[in-house]
N, C-alpha and C positions, 0 to 999 in steps of 0.2 A: 517603451524605457526596460530595461533589464535590471533586476534585482533591487528594486526601492529598498532601503533598508528598514522601513518598516516591516512592509508586508512581505518581506523574508524572513524576519522573525517570526512574524505570526507563522507562515507556512510550517518554518523550522518547529516551531512548538506543538503543532499538529500533527508534523511529522513524527516527533517524540513520542506524542501521545499514541499514534498509531502502534509503534514499535512494543510500548507497554500493553497496551491491549492484546496484541497478537502473542505477546509472552507470556499474558495471562489467563488467555482463552477468554477473552473478554468480551463474547459476542453483541452485549447491548453495545458500548463504545465502539466494536468495530459495527457494527450497522448503521451507528449517528455517523460514522466517519462516511459511508460512501453516498451516493445520490441514492434517494429511495423512487429510482423511475426502470422504465425499461428498457432504457436507453445505456442504462450502467451495462459496462461489461469486463470480465475478471477472467483472464489467460492466466491458467494454475500451471505447474508442472504436471499434471494427468491430468485436466479437464477443463473445459470452453465453457463458460457460463454468461447466457446473457439475460439480464434485467435483475433487479434486486430479488425479485421470489427466488430464483436459483441460485444467487449468492448467500441468500440468508440458507437453505435448506441446505448446500452444501457444507454450511459453518456447523448446523446444527449434527448433520451426520458423522463430521469428522470426530474421531475418537482423542480426546487430549488435547484437540488443537492443532496448531502447526509446531513441529519439532521445533525445539530450543536453537535459536542460532545468534550470532555473533557478526554486526555489521562491522564489515572492512573500510567501507567507502561511502560515502552519502555526498551526492551531488544535487543541490536544488536551484531551478533555473524560477524564478518569477516573471511570468512575461504579462506588461502593462499593470493594471491596477486588480483583477477579477479571474487569472489566469499563471498554474505552477504545474512545473513537473518535477517529480519526485525522484530521482535516481541512485539505487543503490546497490553493492554487491555484500554477500553475505555468504557466510559459512557455519552449516548447522553443526553444533556440537557433536564432536564425534566422528562429524565425516568429512571427507576428502575435496568434496567438489567444492566449487565457487557455485554461487547462487547469484542470481539480479532480478532486479525488481522494479521495476517502472511505473509509477502512477499520474496521472492527470488529472492535477484539481481543480475545481472553479468557485469562483463567489457565486452563493446563491442568496436569497432571503433569508436563508437558514442558515446563514455562513458557508465554511468552506467546506465543499465536498469532492470524494474523489467519483471522477466519472468512468474512467478507465485503468486498468491495471492490467500487469503482466508480471509473473514469475516464470524462472526457468532455471535450469540447473546446467553448468557447463559441465564437460568429461572429465572425468578424474585426473587429481592434476599430481597424485603418486606414481 
């Protein structure tokens, strides 16, 4: 079943929490939202990160955190009881490129976690 309302609301709240933590460069919350294992993958605009340790190290080394951004559109699809995909379009403040982010979430014994993430920027729109 897709998009069971209670689970959709739960994942939506976590996606909101992720955006807040990203904007505030809250490394602990960002870390808590990702699955803490070697299976976790994050493809960024300029990096490919495999495993939670590489993801943590990247975040620690990124001065000031992620550039501020505005979410333009977000689509959340819940698959059954224990999996969801969060996709969004964003634009960095002051920038002209449209960014895209996809996250695969799954329910663990410790709550929902991101197992895979992908961030990319499209060509200039101006």
